[in-house]
All heavy atoms as a GROMACS GRO file, in nm:
protein
  636
    1MET      N    1   1.462   4.575  -1.753
    1MET     CA    2   1.542   4.690  -1.719
    1MET      C    3   1.457   4.817  -1.726
    1MET      O    4   1.469   4.897  -1.633
    1MET     CB    5   1.666   4.701  -1.806
    1MET     CG    6   1.770   4.600  -1.785
    1MET     SD    7   1.842   4.591  -1.628
    1MET     CE    8   1.942   4.729  -1.626
    2ALA      N    9   1.372   4.830  -1.818
    2ALA     CA   10   1.280   4.945  -1.829
    2ALA      C   11   1.191   4.962  -1.717
    2ALA      O   12   1.174   5.066  -1.651
    2ALA     CB   13   1.207   4.953  -1.959
    3LYS      N   14   1.127   4.843  -1.670
    3LYS     CA   15   1.038   4.846  -1.559
    3LYS      C   16   1.120   4.884  -1.435
    3LYS      O   17   1.064   4.949  -1.342
    3LYS     CB   18   0.977   4.701  -1.548
    3LYS     CG   19   0.871   4.668  -1.647
    3LYS     CD   20   0.814   4.536  -1.619
    3LYS     CE   21   0.712   4.492  -1.724
    3LYS     NZ   22   0.660   4.362  -1.688
    4GLN      N   23   1.233   4.830  -1.426
    4GLN     CA   24   1.320   4.864  -1.298
    4GLN      C   25   1.344   5.016  -1.293
    4GLN      O   26   1.339   5.070  -1.186
    4GLN     CB   27   1.443   4.776  -1.300
    4GLN     CG   28   1.529   4.804  -1.179
    4GLN     CD   29   1.661   4.724  -1.186
    4GLN    OE1   30   1.698   4.671  -1.287
    4GLN    NE2   31   1.721   4.708  -1.076
    5ARG      N   32   1.376   5.074  -1.405
    5ARG     CA   33   1.413   5.211  -1.410
    5ARG      C   34   1.289   5.296  -1.370
    5ARG      O   35   1.288   5.392  -1.294
    5ARG     CB   36   1.463   5.261  -1.551
    5ARG     CG   37   1.607   5.238  -1.553
    5ARG     CD   38   1.646   5.296  -1.694
    5ARG     NE   39   1.600   5.192  -1.789
    5ARG     CZ   40   1.660   5.168  -1.912
    5ARG    NH1   41   1.754   5.234  -1.942
    5ARG    NH2   42   1.603   5.072  -1.989
    6VAL      N   43   1.173   5.254  -1.427
    6VAL     CA   44   1.058   5.330  -1.397
    6VAL      C   45   1.020   5.318  -1.243
    6VAL      O   46   0.980   5.413  -1.173
    6VAL     CB   47   0.921   5.283  -1.480
    6VAL    CG1   48   0.800   5.335  -1.430
    6VAL    CG2   49   0.953   5.311  -1.626
    7THR      N   50   1.030   5.194  -1.192
    7THR     CA   51   1.000   5.171  -1.052
    7THR      C   52   1.094   5.259  -0.963
    7THR      O   53   1.052   5.320  -0.863
    7THR     CB   54   1.021   5.024  -1.020
    7THR    OG1   55   0.930   4.946  -1.092
    7THR    CG2   56   0.998   5.003  -0.871
    8LEU      N   57   1.228   5.258  -0.993
    8LEU     CA   58   1.318   5.341  -0.921
    8LEU      C   59   1.294   5.493  -0.923
    8LEU      O   60   1.304   5.562  -0.824
    8LEU     CB   61   1.466   5.315  -0.960
    8LEU     CG   62   1.519   5.178  -0.923
    8LEU    CD1   63   1.650   5.160  -0.991
    8LEU    CD2   64   1.530   5.165  -0.772
    9GLU      N   65   1.244   5.537  -1.048
    9GLU     CA   66   1.216   5.678  -1.066
    9GLU      C   67   1.088   5.718  -0.980
    9GLU      O   68   1.090   5.814  -0.910
    9GLU     CB   69   1.175   5.701  -1.212
    9GLU     CG   70   1.155   5.850  -1.233
    9GLU     CD   71   1.129   5.873  -1.386
    9GLU    OE1   72   1.188   5.813  -1.471
    9GLU    OE2   73   1.043   5.961  -1.421
   10VAL      N   74   0.988   5.618  -0.969
   10VAL     CA   75   0.875   5.653  -0.892
   10VAL      C   76   0.902   5.651  -0.740
   10VAL      O   77   0.859   5.745  -0.667
   10VAL     CB   78   0.760   5.534  -0.909
   10VAL    CG1   79   0.651   5.539  -0.819
   10VAL    CG2   80   0.715   5.556  -1.061
   11LEU      N   81   0.986   5.558  -0.697
   11LEU     CA   82   1.034   5.554  -0.558
   11LEU      C   83   1.110   5.671  -0.512
   11LEU      O   84   1.096   5.727  -0.409
   11LEU     CB   85   1.116   5.414  -0.534
   11LEU     CG   86   1.026   5.290  -0.530
   11LEU    CD1   87   1.128   5.176  -0.522
   11LEU    CD2   88   0.923   5.284  -0.426
   12SER      N   89   1.198   5.717  -0.603
   12SER     CA   90   1.276   5.827  -0.589
   12SER      C   91   1.186   5.959  -0.569
   12SER      O   92   1.210   6.044  -0.478
   12SER     CB   93   1.377   5.850  -0.703
   12SER     OG   94   1.443   5.977  -0.689
   13TYR      N   95   1.084   5.972  -0.657
   13TYR     CA   96   0.996   6.086  -0.651
   13TYR      C   97   0.925   6.094  -0.520
   13TYR      O   98   0.909   6.192  -0.454
   13TYR     CB   99   0.897   6.076  -0.766
   13TYR     CG  100   0.789   6.179  -0.760
   13TYR    CD1  101   0.804   6.314  -0.788
   13TYR    CD2  102   0.655   6.146  -0.700
   13TYR    CE1  103   0.717   6.414  -0.782
   13TYR    CE2  104   0.556   6.246  -0.689
   13TYR     CZ  105   0.597   6.376  -0.738
   13TYR     OH  106   0.492   6.470  -0.729
   14HIS      N  107   0.879   5.977  -0.467
   14HIS     CA  108   0.812   5.963  -0.345
   14HIS      C  109   0.887   5.980  -0.221
   14HIS      O  110   0.853   6.009  -0.117
   14HIS     CB  111   0.722   5.842  -0.334
   14HIS     CG  112   0.601   5.848  -0.431
   14HIS    ND1  113   0.491   5.929  -0.420
   14HIS    CD2  114   0.574   5.769  -0.554
   14HIS    CE1  115   0.410   5.912  -0.515
   14HIS    NE2  116   0.459   5.832  -0.600
   15ALA      N  117   1.018   5.959  -0.236
   15ALA     CA  118   1.110   5.955  -0.135
   15ALA      C  119   1.167   6.096  -0.097
   15ALA      O  120   1.250   6.124   0.000
   15ALA     CB  121   1.227   5.869  -0.152
   16SER      N  122   1.135   6.198  -0.186
   16SER     CA  123   1.192   6.331  -0.175
   16SER      C  124   1.069   6.423  -0.135
   16SER      O  125   0.963   6.403  -0.173
   16SER     CB  126   1.260   6.377  -0.296
   16SER     OG  127   1.167   6.377  -0.411
   17ALA      N  128   1.117   6.529  -0.074
   17ALA     CA  129   1.011   6.630  -0.030
   17ALA      C  130   1.018   6.762  -0.111
   17ALA      O  131   1.132   6.793  -0.165
   17ALA     CB  132   1.039   6.671   0.116
   18GLN      N  133   0.908   6.818  -0.135
   18GLN     CA  134   0.907   6.951  -0.200
   18GLN      C  135   0.974   7.049  -0.116
   18GLN      O  136   0.980   7.037   0.001
   18GLN     CB  137   0.759   6.989  -0.233
   18GLN     CG  138   0.683   6.893  -0.317
   18GLN     CD  139   0.745   6.895  -0.457
   18GLN    OE1  140   0.789   6.990  -0.511
   18GLN    NE2  141   0.747   6.766  -0.511
   19GLU      N  142   1.033   7.154  -0.175
   19GLU     CA  143   1.099   7.260  -0.101
   19GLU      C  144   1.023   7.323   0.005
   19GLU      O  145   1.053   7.360   0.124
   19GLU     CB  146   1.166   7.352  -0.202
   19GLU     CG  147   1.258   7.457  -0.125
   19GLU     CD  148   1.326   7.547  -0.222
   19GLU    OE1  149   1.319   7.531  -0.343
   19GLU    OE2  150   1.391   7.645  -0.162
   20GLU      N  151   0.890   7.345  -0.030
   20GLU     CA  152   0.796   7.407   0.058
   20GLU      C  153   0.778   7.318   0.182
   20GLU      O  154   0.768   7.375   0.301
   20GLU     CB  155   0.655   7.443  -0.004
   20GLU     CG  156   0.669   7.520  -0.129
   20GLU     CD  157   0.694   7.438  -0.252
   20GLU    OE1  158   0.645   7.322  -0.264
   20GLU    OE2  159   0.760   7.486  -0.335
   21GLU      N  160   0.777   7.189   0.169
   21GLU     CA  161   0.761   7.107   0.281
   21GLU      C  162   0.885   7.112   0.368
   21GLU      O  163   0.868   7.107   0.497
   21GLU     CB  164   0.723   6.962   0.237
   21GLU     CG  165   0.594   6.953   0.170
   21GLU     CD  166   0.562   6.802   0.121
   21GLU    OE1  167   0.648   6.712   0.156
   21GLU    OE2  168   0.493   6.782   0.024
   22ALA      N  169   0.998   7.111   0.303
   22ALA     CA  170   1.118   7.105   0.382
   22ALA      C  171   1.126   7.238   0.459
   22ALA      O  172   1.181   7.237   0.578
   22ALA     CB  173   1.236   7.097   0.281
   23ILE      N  174   1.091   7.348   0.413
   23ILE     CA  175   1.095   7.487   0.486
   23ILE      C  176   0.991   7.471   0.595
   23ILE      O  177   1.037   7.516   0.713
   23ILE     CB  178   1.068   7.595   0.392
   23ILE    CG1  179   1.179   7.615   0.281
   23ILE    CG2  180   1.041   7.722   0.471
   23ILE    CD1  181   1.130   7.701   0.173
   24LYS      N  182   0.888   7.421   0.576
   24LYS     CA  183   0.789   7.409   0.686
   24LYS      C  184   0.845   7.318   0.799
   24LYS      O  185   0.835   7.363   0.918
   24LYS     CB  186   0.658   7.334   0.634
   24LYS     CG  187   0.554   7.318   0.737
   24LYS     CD  188   0.435   7.240   0.677
   24LYS     CE  189   0.333   7.187   0.790
   24LYS     NZ  190   0.241   7.092   0.732
   25VAL      N  191   0.905   7.209   0.771
   25VAL     CA  192   0.964   7.134   0.876
   25VAL      C  193   1.079   7.195   0.949
   25VAL      O  194   1.094   7.174   1.064
   25VAL     CB  195   0.993   6.991   0.815
   25VAL    CG1  196   1.087   6.902   0.905
   25VAL    CG2  197   0.883   6.912   0.753
   26SER      N  198   1.151   7.266   0.867
   26SER     CA  199   1.284   7.336   0.928
   26SER      C  200   1.233   7.435   1.026
   26SER      O  201   1.314   7.462   1.120
   26SER     CB  202   1.358   7.389   0.818
   26SER     OG  203   1.304   7.510   0.765
   27ARG      N  204   1.109   7.485   1.022
   27ARG     CA  205   1.064   7.582   1.115
   27ARG      C  206   0.986   7.523   1.239
   27ARG      O  207   0.938   7.600   1.331
   27ARG     CB  208   0.967   7.684   1.035
   27ARG     CG  209   1.046   7.767   0.944
   27ARG     CD  210   0.959   7.863   0.865
   27ARG     NE  211   1.038   7.938   0.774
   27ARG     CZ  212   0.994   8.000   0.656
   27ARG    NH1  213   0.869   7.994   0.631
   27ARG    NH2  214   1.075   8.069   0.586
   28MET      N  215   0.962   7.391   1.236
   28MET     CA  216   0.894   7.334   1.342
   28MET      C  217   0.980   7.330   1.466
   28MET      O  218   1.095   7.316   1.466
   28MET     CB  219   0.859   7.187   1.307
   28MET     CG  220   0.762   7.168   1.204
   28MET     SD  221   0.746   6.984   1.182
   28MET     CE  222   0.604   6.984   1.074
   29LEU      N  223   0.912   7.344   1.582
   29LEU     CA  224   0.973   7.326   1.715
   29LEU      C  225   0.976   7.177   1.742
   29LEU      O  226   0.870   7.118   1.733
   29LEU     CB  227   0.911   7.412   1.818
   29LEU     CG  228   0.913   7.563   1.805
   29LEU    CD1  229   0.827   7.613   1.921
   29LEU    CD2  230   1.049   7.609   1.818
   30ILE      N  231   1.087   7.122   1.778
   30ILE     CA  232   1.105   6.993   1.809
   30ILE      C  233   1.075   6.959   1.966
   30ILE      O  234   1.158   7.005   2.047
   30ILE     CB  235   1.231   6.927   1.770
   30ILE    CG1  236   1.260   6.961   1.620
   30ILE    CG2  237   1.238   6.775   1.783
   30ILE    CD1  238   1.159   6.914   1.519
   31PRO      N  239   0.965   6.896   2.005
   31PRO     CA  240   0.944   6.870   2.139
   31PRO      C  241   1.047   6.772   2.209
   31PRO      O  242   1.112   6.707   2.132
   31PRO     CB  243   0.806   6.803   2.139
   31PRO     CG  244   0.751   6.824   2.006
   31PRO     CD  245   0.864   6.841   1.912
   32SER      N  246   1.051   6.772   2.340
   32SER     CA  247   1.150   6.690   2.404
   32SER      C  248   1.098   6.539   2.394
   32SER      O  249   0.990   6.519   2.359
   32SER     CB  250   1.154   6.724   2.552
   32SER     OG  251   1.032   6.699   2.614
   33THR      N  252   1.189   6.460   2.432
   33THR     CA  253   1.153   6.306   2.440
   33THR      C  254   1.046   6.284   2.534
   33THR      O  255   0.942   6.200   2.497
   33THR     CB  256   1.279   6.226   2.472
   33THR    OG1  257   1.385   6.250   2.381
   33THR    CG2  258   1.250   6.083   2.479
   34THR      N  259   1.050   6.355   2.649
   34THR     CA  260   0.939   6.344   2.747
   34THR      C  261   0.814   6.387   2.691
   34THR      O  262   0.708   6.316   2.710
   34THR     CB  263   0.976   6.408   2.878
   34THR    OG1  264   1.113   6.375   2.917
   34THR    CG2  265   0.880   6.392   2.980
   35ALA      N  266   0.809   6.500   2.628
   35ALA     CA  267   0.680   6.554   2.582
   35ALA      C  268   0.616   6.461   2.479
   35ALA      O  269   0.497   6.463   2.461
   35ALA     CB  270   0.705   6.688   2.523
   36LEU      N  271   0.694   6.392   2.397
   36LEU     CA  272   0.663   6.300   2.290
   36LEU      C  273   0.618   6.163   2.350
   36LEU      O  274   0.570   6.085   2.272
   36LEU     CB  275   0.761   6.299   2.189
   36LEU     CG  276   0.764   6.416   2.090
   36LEU    CD1  277   0.877   6.409   2.004
   36LEU    CD2  278   0.638   6.432   2.006
   37HIS      N  279   0.651   6.134   2.480
   37HIS     CA  280   0.637   6.012   2.546
   37HIS      C  281   0.716   5.907   2.464
   37HIS      O  282   0.668   5.788   2.462
   37HIS     CB  283   0.500   5.963   2.549
   37HIS     CG  284   0.406   6.082   2.612
   37HIS    ND1  285   0.416   6.111   2.755
   37HIS    CD2  286   0.330   6.161   2.565
   37HIS    CE1  287   0.333   6.203   2.778
   37HIS    NE2  288   0.264   6.243   2.676
   38LEU      N  289   0.832   5.932   2.406
   38LEU     CA  290   0.912   5.831   2.331
   38LEU      C  291   0.958   5.719   2.412
   38LEU      O  292   0.992   5.609   2.357
   38LEU     CB  293   1.024   5.899   2.253
   38LEU     CG  294   0.971   6.001   2.147
   38LEU    CD1  295   1.100   6.066   2.084
   38LEU    CD2  296   0.897   5.934   2.038
   39THR      N  297   0.985   5.738   2.544
   39THR     CA  298   1.043   5.646   2.623
   39THR      C  299   0.935   5.555   2.693
   39THR      O  300   0.966   5.463   2.761
   39THR     CB  301   1.136   5.705   2.733
   39THR    OG1  302   1.065   5.794   2.816
   39THR    CG2  303   1.252   5.761   2.664
   40SER      N  304   0.818   5.589   2.665
   40SER     CA  305   0.709   5.509   2.741
   40SER      C  306   0.685   5.373   2.661
   40SER      O  307   0.675   5.371   2.537
   40SER     CB  308   0.571   5.595   2.731
   40SER     OG  309   0.474   5.506   2.773
   41LEU      N  310   0.666   5.270   2.746
   41LEU     CA  311   0.622   5.143   2.675
   41LEU      C  312   0.494   5.140   2.609
   41LEU      O  313   0.467   5.057   2.533
   41LEU     CB  314   0.647   5.033   2.780
   41LEU     CG  315   0.779   4.999   2.840
   41LEU    CD1  316   0.768   4.899   2.958
   41LEU    CD2  317   0.876   4.956   2.741
   42ARG      N  318   0.416   5.241   2.639
   42ARG     CA  319   0.285   5.245   2.580
   42ARG      C  320   0.284   5.345   2.462
   42ARG      O  321   0.176   5.374   2.415
   42ARG     CB  322   0.181   5.292   2.688
   42ARG     CG  323   0.165   5.188   2.789
   42ARG     CD  324   0.062   5.235   2.897
   42ARG     NE  325   0.061   5.148   3.011
   42ARG     CZ  326  -0.033   5.053   3.025
   42ARG    NH1  327  -0.124   5.035   2.936
   42ARG    NH2  328  -0.018   4.978   3.134
   43PHE      N  329   0.401   5.399   2.414
   43PHE     CA  330   0.406   5.489   2.308
   43PHE      C  331   0.342   5.431   2.189
   43PHE      O  332   0.363   5.312   2.145
   43PHE     CB  333   0.549   5.517   2.272
   43PHE     CG  334   0.558   5.606   2.148
   43PHE    CD1  335   0.521   5.738   2.161
   43PHE    CD2  336   0.620   5.560   2.033
   43PHE    CE1  337   0.540   5.820   2.036
   43PHE    CE2  338   0.634   5.635   1.917
   43PHE     CZ  339   0.588   5.778   1.924
   44ASN      N  340   0.249   5.509   2.118
   44ASN     CA  341   0.191   5.463   2.004
   44ASN      C  342   0.199   5.576   1.894
   44ASN      O  343   0.130   5.666   1.902
   44ASN     CB  344   0.046   5.431   2.033
   44ASN     CG  345  -0.046   5.390   1.915
   44ASN    OD1  346   0.012   5.371   1.811
   44ASN    ND2  347  -0.174   5.379   1.938
   45ASP      N  348   0.275   5.550   1.796
   45ASP     CA  349   0.300   5.651   1.687
   45ASP      C  350   0.178   5.677   1.608
   45ASP      O  351   0.156   5.772   1.542
   45ASP     CB  352   0.409   5.615   1.601
   45ASP     CG  353   0.401   5.483   1.530
   45ASP    OD1  354   0.330   5.397   1.573
   45ASP    OD2  355   0.452   5.478   1.418
   46PHE      N  356   0.079   5.576   1.604
   46PHE     CA  357  -0.043   5.600   1.534
   46PHE      C  358  -0.135   5.698   1.594
   46PHE      O  359  -0.232   5.750   1.527
   46PHE     CB  360  -0.118   5.463   1.514
   46PHE     CG  361  -0.045   5.370   1.418
   46PHE    CD1  362   0.013   5.256   1.475
   46PHE    CD2  363  -0.028   5.390   1.285
   46PHE    CE1  364   0.082   5.161   1.392
   46PHE    CE2  365   0.041   5.310   1.197
   46PHE     CZ  366   0.099   5.189   1.259
   47SER      N  367  -0.108   5.733   1.711
   47SER     CA  368  -0.188   5.842   1.786
   47SER      C  369  -0.140   5.983   1.751
   47SER      O  370  -0.207   6.079   1.776
   47SER     CB  371  -0.181   5.823   1.938
   47SER     OG  372  -0.050   5.851   1.994
   48LEU      N  373  -0.037   5.986   1.672
   48LEU     CA  374   0.020   6.118   1.641
   48LEU      C  375  -0.022   6.159   1.498
   48LEU      O  376  -0.033   6.069   1.409
   48LEU     CB  377   0.187   6.118   1.631
   48LEU     CG  378   0.245   6.073   1.764
   48LEU    CD1  379   0.395   6.064   1.742
   48LEU    CD2  380   0.210   6.171   1.870
   49ASP      N  381  -0.038   6.283   1.472
   49ASP     CA  382  -0.074   6.331   1.338
   49ASP      C  383   0.064   6.328   1.257
   49ASP      O  384   0.170   6.323   1.317
   49ASP     CB  385  -0.144   6.467   1.336
   49ASP     CG  386  -0.059   6.580   1.398
   49ASP    OD1  387   0.067   6.576   1.395
   49ASP    OD2  388  -0.119   6.680   1.426
   50GLU      N  389   0.061   6.368   1.131
   50GLU     CA  390   0.180   6.364   1.052
   50GLU      C  391   0.277   6.447   1.100
   50GLU      O  392   0.399   6.420   1.098
   50GLU     CB  393   0.141   6.395   0.897
   50GLU     CG  394   0.245   6.378   0.806
   50GLU     CD  395   0.203   6.411   0.664
   50GLU    OE1  396   0.086   6.387   0.623
   50GLU    OE2  397   0.291   6.447   0.584
   51ASP      N  398   0.255   6.577   1.130
   51ASP     CA  399   0.354   6.667   1.173
   51ASP      C  400   0.415   6.625   1.304
   51ASP      O  401   0.545   6.634   1.308
   51ASP     CB  402   0.289   6.805   1.204
   51ASP     CG  403   0.255   6.885   1.084
   51ASP    OD1  404   0.308   6.838   0.968
   51ASP    OD2  405   0.187   6.985   1.093
   52MET      N  406   0.344   6.569   1.393
   52MET     CA  407   0.405   6.513   1.518
   52MET      C  408   0.484   6.396   1.504
   52MET      O  409   0.588   6.372   1.566
   52MET     CB  410   0.306   6.483   1.625
   52MET     CG  411   0.239   6.613   1.690
   52MET     SD  412   0.351   6.736   1.746
   52MET     CE  413   0.413   6.645   1.902
   53MET      N  414   0.460   6.310   1.395
   53MET     CA  415   0.540   6.198   1.355
   53MET      C  416   0.673   6.251   1.309
   53MET      O  417   0.779   6.190   1.346
   53MET     CB  418   0.469   6.105   1.260
   53MET     CG  419   0.377   6.010   1.305
   53MET     SD  420   0.325   5.905   1.183
   53MET     CE  421   0.182   5.822   1.244
   54ILE      N  422   0.670   6.352   1.238
   54ILE     CA  423   0.796   6.402   1.175
   54ILE      C  424   0.875   6.462   1.293
   54ILE      O  425   1.006   6.441   1.286
   54ILE     CB  426   0.762   6.516   1.068
   54ILE    CG1  427   0.699   6.453   0.949
   54ILE    CG2  428   0.896   6.584   1.033
   54ILE    CD1  429   0.643   6.554   0.842
   55ARG      N  430   0.820   6.528   1.378
   55ARG     CA  431   0.891   6.585   1.498
   55ARG      C  432   0.950   6.475   1.574
   55ARG      O  433   1.061   6.492   1.623
   55ARG     CB  434   0.791   6.671   1.576
   55ARG     CG  435   0.756   6.800   1.504
   55ARG     CD  436   0.658   6.873   1.577
   55ARG     NE  437   0.598   6.982   1.508
   55ARG     CZ  438   0.526   7.080   1.551
   55ARG    NH1  439   0.499   7.087   1.674
   55ARG    NH2  440   0.472   7.175   1.457
   56GLY      N  441   0.870   6.371   1.597
   56GLY     CA  442   0.920   6.255   1.670
   56GLY      C  443   1.043   6.184   1.607
   56GLY      O  444   1.142   6.155   1.670
   57CYS      N  445   1.039   6.178   1.479
   57CYS     CA  446   1.153   6.125   1.406
   57CYS      C  447   1.282   6.210   1.415
   57CYS      O  448   1.390   6.153   1.437
   57CYS     CB  449   1.124   6.098   1.255
   57CYS     SG  450   1.001   5.971   1.214
   58ILE      N  451   1.262   6.332   1.404
   58ILE     CA  452   1.374   6.427   1.421
   58ILE      C  453   1.436   6.414   1.560
   58ILE      O  454   1.554   6.412   1.586
   58ILE     CB  455   1.328   6.564   1.382
   58ILE    CG1  456   1.311   6.576   1.240
   58ILE    CG2  457   1.446   6.671   1.423
   58ILE    CD1  458   1.243   6.702   1.184
   59ARG      N  459   1.335   6.421   1.658
   59ARG     CA  460   1.385   6.401   1.800
   59ARG      C  461   1.464   6.273   1.822
   59ARG      O  462   1.569   6.276   1.887
   59ARG     CB  463   1.263   6.405   1.895
   59ARG     CG  464   1.279   6.374   2.043
   59ARG     CD  465   1.388   6.443   2.105
   59ARG     NE  466   1.379   6.589   2.099
   59ARG     CZ  467   1.474   6.684   2.106
   59ARG    NH1  468   1.602   6.638   2.135
   59ARG    NH2  469   1.456   6.810   2.090
   60MET      N  470   1.412   6.157   1.763
   60MET     CA  471   1.492   6.036   1.772
   60MET      C  472   1.639   6.044   1.714
   60MET      O  473   1.729   5.999   1.764
   60MET     CB  474   1.425   5.933   1.704
   60MET     CG  475   1.303   5.876   1.793
   60MET     SD  476   1.218   5.733   1.721
   60MET     CE  477   1.048   5.789   1.686
   61PHE      N  478   1.639   6.112   1.601
   61PHE     CA  479   1.765   6.138   1.528
   61PHE      C  480   1.855   6.216   1.613
   61PHE      O  481   1.985   6.184   1.628
   61PHE     CB  482   1.753   6.208   1.388
   61PHE     CG  483   1.735   6.118   1.275
   61PHE    CD1  484   1.635   6.025   1.267
   61PHE    CD2  485   1.834   6.123   1.177
   61PHE    CE1  486   1.616   5.940   1.156
   61PHE    CE2  487   1.817   6.036   1.063
   61PHE     CZ  488   1.706   5.952   1.052
   62LEU      N  489   1.800   6.318   1.686
   62LEU     CA  490   1.873   6.399   1.775
   62LEU      C  491   1.929   6.332   1.895
   62LEU      O  492   2.045   6.327   1.940
   62LEU     CB  493   1.800   6.530   1.824
   62LEU     CG  494   1.769   6.627   1.704
   62LEU    CD1  495   1.676   6.730   1.751
   62LEU    CD2  496   1.905   6.696   1.652
   63ASP      N  497   1.837   6.253   1.964
   63ASP     CA  498   1.866   6.181   2.081
   63ASP      C  499   1.965   6.068   2.058
   63ASP      O  500   2.050   6.041   2.142
   63ASP     CB  501   1.737   6.116   2.146
   63ASP     CG  502   1.646   6.228   2.204
   63ASP    OD1  503   1.694   6.340   2.218
   63ASP    OD2  504   1.533   6.188   2.244
   64LEU      N  505   1.961   5.998   1.944
   64LEU     CA  506   2.047   5.885   1.915
   64LEU      C  507   2.182   5.943   1.852
   64LEU      O  508   2.269   5.862   1.807
   64LEU     CB  509   1.982   5.790   1.822
   64LEU     CG  510   1.857   5.721   1.885
   64LEU    CD1  511   1.779   5.638   1.789
   64LEU    CD2  512   1.904   5.631   1.993
   65ASP      N  513   2.199   6.072   1.852
   65ASP     CA  514   2.314   6.143   1.789
   65ASP      C  515   2.343   6.088   1.648
   65ASP      O  516   2.464   6.079   1.607
   65ASP     CB  517   2.425   6.117   1.883
   65ASP     CG  518   2.542   6.209   1.854
   65ASP    OD1  519   2.522   6.317   1.815
   65ASP    OD2  520   2.663   6.175   1.879
   66LEU      N  521   2.248   6.057   1.573
   66LEU     CA  522   2.257   6.015   1.439
   66LEU      C  523   2.311   6.116   1.345
   66LEU      O  524   2.391   6.091   1.248
   66LEU     CB  525   2.133   5.940   1.380
   66LEU     CG  526   2.077   5.819   1.454
   66LEU    CD1  527   1.955   5.776   1.389
   66LEU    CD2  528   2.187   5.709   1.453
   67ILE      N  529   2.271   6.237   1.364
   67ILE     CA  530   2.306   6.344   1.283
   67ILE      C  531   2.458   6.370   1.290
   67ILE      O  532   2.530   6.376   1.187
   67ILE     CB  533   2.240   6.469   1.322
   67ILE    CG1  534   2.091   6.460   1.295
   67ILE    CG2  535   2.291   6.600   1.243
   67ILE    CD1  536   2.005   6.563   1.359
   68GLU      N  537   2.524   6.357   1.401
   68GLU     CA  538   2.663   6.379   1.429
   68GLU      C  539   2.728   6.246   1.384
   68GLU      O  540   2.837   6.257   1.321
   68GLU     CB  541   2.694   6.411   1.577
   68GLU     CG  542   2.834   6.448   1.603
   68GLU     CD  543   2.868   6.588   1.539
   68GLU    OE1  544   2.778   6.674   1.524
   68GLU    OE2  545   2.981   6.601   1.506
   69ARG      N  546   2.690   6.127   1.427
   69ARG     CA  547   2.758   6.008   1.403
   69ARG      C  548   2.762   5.983   1.250
   69ARG      O  549   2.873   5.929   1.216
   69ARG     CB  550   2.684   5.896   1.470
   69ARG     CG  551   2.750   5.767   1.460
   69ARG     CD  552   2.680   5.655   1.537
   69ARG     NE  553   2.661   5.692   1.682
   69ARG     CZ  554   2.593   5.640   1.765
   69ARG    NH1  555   2.514   5.524   1.729
   69ARG    NH2  556   2.586   5.678   1.894
   70PHE      N  557   2.675   6.014   1.178
   70PHE     CA  558   2.680   5.986   1.036
   70PHE      C  559   2.698   6.108   0.950
   70PHE      O  560   2.674   6.104   0.816
   70PHE     CB  561   2.535   5.914   0.986
   70PHE     CG  562   2.534   5.784   1.048
   70PHE    CD1  563   2.444   5.745   1.153
   70PHE    CD2  564   2.613   5.668   0.996
   70PHE    CE1  565   2.434   5.623   1.204
   70PHE    CE2  566   2.587   5.546   1.051
   70PHE     CZ  567   2.521   5.516   1.155
   71HIS      N  568   2.735   6.213   1.016
   71HIS     CA  569   2.770   6.337   0.927
   71HIS      C  570   2.652   6.382   0.859
   71HIS      O  571   2.680   6.418   0.730
   71HIS     CB  572   2.904   6.326   0.865
   71HIS     CG  573   3.014   6.278   0.951
   71HIS    ND1  574   3.070   6.347   1.050
   71HIS    CD2  575   3.075   6.149   0.959
   71HIS    CE1  576   3.160   6.267   1.108
   71HIS    NE2  577   3.169   6.159   1.057
   72ILE      N  578   2.532   6.380   0.905
   72ILE     CA  579   2.409   6.424   0.821
   72ILE      C  580   2.405   6.572   0.835
   72ILE      O  581   2.407   6.629   0.949
   72ILE     CB  582   2.294   6.359   0.880
   72ILE    CG1  583   2.306   6.210   0.860
   72ILE    CG2  584   2.173   6.416   0.799
   72ILE    CD1  585   2.190   6.132   0.928
   73ASP      N  586   2.396   6.642   0.725
   73ASP     CA  587   2.376   6.790   0.724
   73ASP      C  588   2.234   6.813   0.796
   73ASP      O  589   2.136   6.756   0.751
   73ASP     CB  590   2.373   6.847   0.589
   73ASP     CG  591   2.353   7.000   0.581
   73ASP    OD1  592   2.337   7.060   0.690
   73ASP    OD2  593   2.340   7.048   0.464
   74TYR      N  594   2.227   6.889   0.906
   74TYR     CA  595   2.109   6.903   0.985
   74TYR      C  596   1.987   6.949   0.894
   74TYR      O  597   1.876   6.916   0.918
   74TYR     CB  598   2.132   7.007   1.094
   74TYR     CG  599   2.008   7.004   1.192
   74TYR    CD1  600   1.981   6.898   1.275
   74TYR    CD2  601   1.929   7.118   1.199
   74TYR    CE1  602   1.883   6.893   1.359
   74TYR    CE2  603   1.821   7.118   1.285
   74TYR     CZ  604   1.796   7.013   1.366
   74TYR     OH  605   1.692   7.005   1.450
   75LYS      N  606   2.016   7.039   0.797
   75LYS     CA  607   1.915   7.093   0.702
   75LYS      C  608   1.859   6.970   0.621
   75LYS      O  609   1.737   6.968   0.594
   75LYS     CB  610   1.967   7.194   0.608
   75LYS     CG  611   2.007   7.324   0.680
   75LYS     CD  612   2.067   7.414   0.576
   75LYS     CE  613   2.111   7.537   0.653
   75LYS     NZ  614   2.173   7.643   0.569
   76VAL      N  615   1.939   6.867   0.591
   76VAL     CA  616   1.885   6.746   0.531
   76VAL      C  617   1.795   6.663   0.617
   76VAL      O  618   1.697   6.613   0.580
   76VAL     CB  619   2.009   6.665   0.467
   76VAL    CG1  620   1.956   6.533   0.411
   76VAL    CG2  621   2.083   6.737   0.360
   77CYS      N  622   1.843   6.658   0.735
   77CYS     CA  623   1.758   6.581   0.843
   77CYS      C  624   1.622   6.642   0.864
   77CYS      O  625   1.527   6.575   0.868
   77CYS     CB  626   1.831   6.573   0.973
   77CYS     SG  627   1.740   6.494   1.104
   78LYS      N  628   1.622   6.768   0.859
   78LYS     CA  629   1.498   6.842   0.870
   78LYS      C  630   1.414   6.822   0.751
   78LYS      O  631   1.295   6.822   0.749
   78LYS     CB  632   1.510   6.980   0.910
   78LYS     CG  633   1.558   7.014   1.045
   78LYS     CD  634   1.558   7.159   1.067
   78LYS     CE  635   1.572   7.193   1.218
   78LYS     NZ  636   1.558   7.338   1.243
   0.00000   0.00000   0.00000
């Protein structure tokens, strides 16, 4: 049980962002699906840097209407 608690604590720590990072992401401009080439069969997320991957994920959440469908606070999504 102790190992499990430590493991969950470590995973929880790595699954959350620092407030400065969240503010940085909230100020990012989110490119269109076309600009990110998300609908291309040749789309390769490994060609994107970390910031563009984050923007791509947010764009997918927006395009798939996941924020509205699952009642996600937009600030949490960012």
